[in-house]
Residue, then its C-alpha position, 0 to 999 in steps of 0.5 A: x539528488x535534492x532531499x526533496x526530489x527523493x521524497x517526491x520520487x518516493x511519492x510517485x513510486x508508492x503511487x505506482x505500487x499503490x495503483x498495482x496493488x488495487x488493480x490487482x485486487x480488483x481483477x482478482x475480485x472480478x475473476x473469482x466472481x466470474x468463476x463462482x457466478x454459477x456455484x450454489x455452494x462455497x466456491x474458493x479460487x486461487x484468484x486472490x492469492x494470485x492477486x496478492x502474490x503478484x502485487x507482492x513480487x512486483x511492488x518489492x521489485x520496484x520499490x527495491x529498484x526505484x528507491x536506491x535509484x532515488x537516493x533513498x537507502x540503505x536498500x533493504x531497510x527501505x524496501x521492507x519498511x515501504x512495503x510494510x507501510x504499504x501493506x498496512x495501508x491496504x489492510x486498512x483501506x479494504x474494510x472501508x471500502x463502500x463495495x467489496x473492492x477499493x477503487x483506485x481513487x485520489x484518497x486511496x492512491x494518496x494513502x498508498x503513496x504515503x508509505x514510501x514517501x514517509x520512509x523516504x522523509x525518514x532517511x533524512x536526518x534532518x526530517x527524521x523525527x517528524x517522519x517518525x512522528x508523523x508515521x506514528x500518528x497515522x498508524x495509530x489513527x488507522x487502528x483507531x478508524x479501524x476500530x470505530x468502523x468495526x464497532x459502527x457495524 
């Protein structure tokens, strides 16, 4: 398979698993709010843990199957790297959300799809340096953005 198709396929897989993450996050938040609507004290439910756990299992499963099918190898390394970058993107998107939960908007989906796509770029020897530099720049920019946002409030 051509290397460009590998990267585009990884981008689509990342968008799908990102959509799963945001959808499950919205579901868990909605269920927790419904369960705790009548409570006047602290209300803790298992819904957030179920949402995160379900996303982690489904995302790792999808990434472990889809990325090697696209020719992005080795399976273990790329699955862990893609999942880690996507989890990092979710951790950055969360505090930037205007409401409690981020929406499934285009910027959020692009941010979540970039992790697997950058991993796919890094597996192509000719593109490896550009992929690693881009990944490092985005990670540092996210650190700076999160620090600036926390300082503003």
